[in-house]
C-alpha positions in Angstrom: 149.6 178.9 -18.8 150.8 175.5 -18.2 150.7 174.9 -21.9 153.0 177.8 -22.7 155.7 176.7 -19.9 155.6 173.0 -21.4 156.0 174.1 -24.5 159.1 176.7 -23.5 160.5 173.7 -21.9 160.2 171.0 -24.7 162.1 174.0 -26.8 164.7 174.4 -24.5 165.3 170.7 -24.3 165.1 170.4 -28.1 167.6 173.3 -28.0 169.7 171.4 -25.6 170.1 168.3 -27.3 170.7 170.2 -31.1 173.7 172.2 -29.2 174.9 168.8 -27.6 174.8 167.2 -31.0 176.5 170.3 -32.6 179.2 169.9 -29.7 179.5 166.0 -30.3 179.9 166.7 -34.3 182.8 169.3 -33.9 184.5 167.3 -31.1 184.1 164.3 -33.6 185.4 166.3 -36.6 188.6 167.5 -34.9 189.6 164.6 -33.0 189.1 162.4 -36.3 191.5 165.0 -37.7 193.9 165.0 -34.8 194.0 161.1 -34.9 194.7 160.8 -38.9 197.8 163.2 -38.1 198.9 161.4 -35.1 198.4 158.1 -37.4 200.6 159.6 -40.0 203.0 160.8 -37.1 203.1 157.4 -35.8 203.7 156.0 -39.5 207.1 157.8 -39.9 208.4 155.9 -36.6 207.5 152.5 -37.5 210.0 150.2 -39.6 208.7 149.7 -43.4 207.4 146.5 -44.1 209.9 144.2 -46.1 209.2 144.6 -50.0 209.3 141.5 -51.9 212.7 141.3 -53.9 210.9 139.8 -56.8 208.6 142.8 -57.1 211.3 145.4 -56.4 214.3 144.0 -58.2 215.0 145.1 -61.6 215.7 142.3 -64.6 219.5 143.3 -64.8 219.7 142.9 -60.5 218.1 139.4 -61.1 220.4 138.7 -64.1 223.5 139.4 -62.1 222.2 137.3 -59.1 221.6 134.4 -61.6 225.1 134.9 -63.1 226.5 135.4 -59.6 224.8 131.7 -58.5 226.3 130.2 -61.3 229.6 131.3 -60.9 229.6 130.7 -57.3 228.4 127.1 -57.5 231.2 126.7 -60.2 233.7 127.8 -57.9 232.0 125.7 -54.9 232.9 122.8 -57.2 236.4 123.6 -58.1 237.0 124.3 -54.3 235.4 120.9 -53.4 237.7 119.1 -55.6 240.9 121.0 -54.1 240.0 119.9 -50.8 239.2 116.1 -51.8 242.9 116.5 -53.4 244.1 117.8 -50.1 242.2 115.2 -48.2 243.9 112.3 -50.2 247.4 114.0 -49.9 247.1 114.5 -46.1 245.8 110.7 -45.8 248.4 109.4 -47.9 251.2 111.4 -45.6 249.4 110.1 -42.4 249.3 106.3 -43.6 253.4 107.2 -44.2 253.9 108.5 -41.0 252.1 105.3 -39.5 254.3 103.3 -41.4 251.4 101.9 -43.4 252.7 102.2 -47.1 250.7 99.8 -49.0 247.6 102.2 -48.0 249.5 105.2 -48.4 250.3 104.1 -52.3 246.8 103.1 -52.6 245.5 106.5 -52.2 248.6 108.0 -53.8 247.5 106.5 -57.2 243.7 107.9 -56.9 245.5 111.1 -57.4 245.9 113.1 -60.8 249.1 114.8 -60.9 248.0 116.8 -63.7 245.7 118.6 -61.6 247.5 119.7 -59.0 248.4 123.0 -58.0 252.2 124.0 -56.9 251.9 123.8 -53.3 250.1 120.1 -53.9 252.6 119.3 -56.2 255.3 119.8 -53.4 253.5 117.5 -51.0 252.7 115.4 -54.0 256.3 114.9 -54.5 257.6 114.5 -51.0 254.8 111.2 -50.5 256.1 109.9 -53.7 259.7 110.3 -52.3 258.6 108.8 -48.9 257.1 106.0 -51.0 259.6 104.7 -53.0 262.2 105.3 -50.4 259.9 102.8 -48.4 259.7 100.3 -51.2 263.7 100.3 -51.3 263.7 99.2 -47.6 
């Protein structure tokens, strides 16, 4: 009889282990599906990673950007030459205001009259007049 009780308790322990294993398997299955659902839900709220511009850009867009870069470079050079002309005009005008006509005339002679805009030409003519008046005195 002792042997039957021991066998019965062994079966009970085995059955208990089997039931616990099944419960753990079921628990793992449902928690895994729940975790994957939560993971997908969390991805909705995260900001997307920036996509490489070269990978996502189309050839037409790259051509437009390339053309725009060339146009902007040319415009930048033109603006820099305009700024240089304005700097020379203002520097010559400042030298005239200080009474230093020789330096003003030196700077004035470096300015190309043909490349001046209308507004620059007005200042150019004023400086020219002032230099000529200074020479006459």
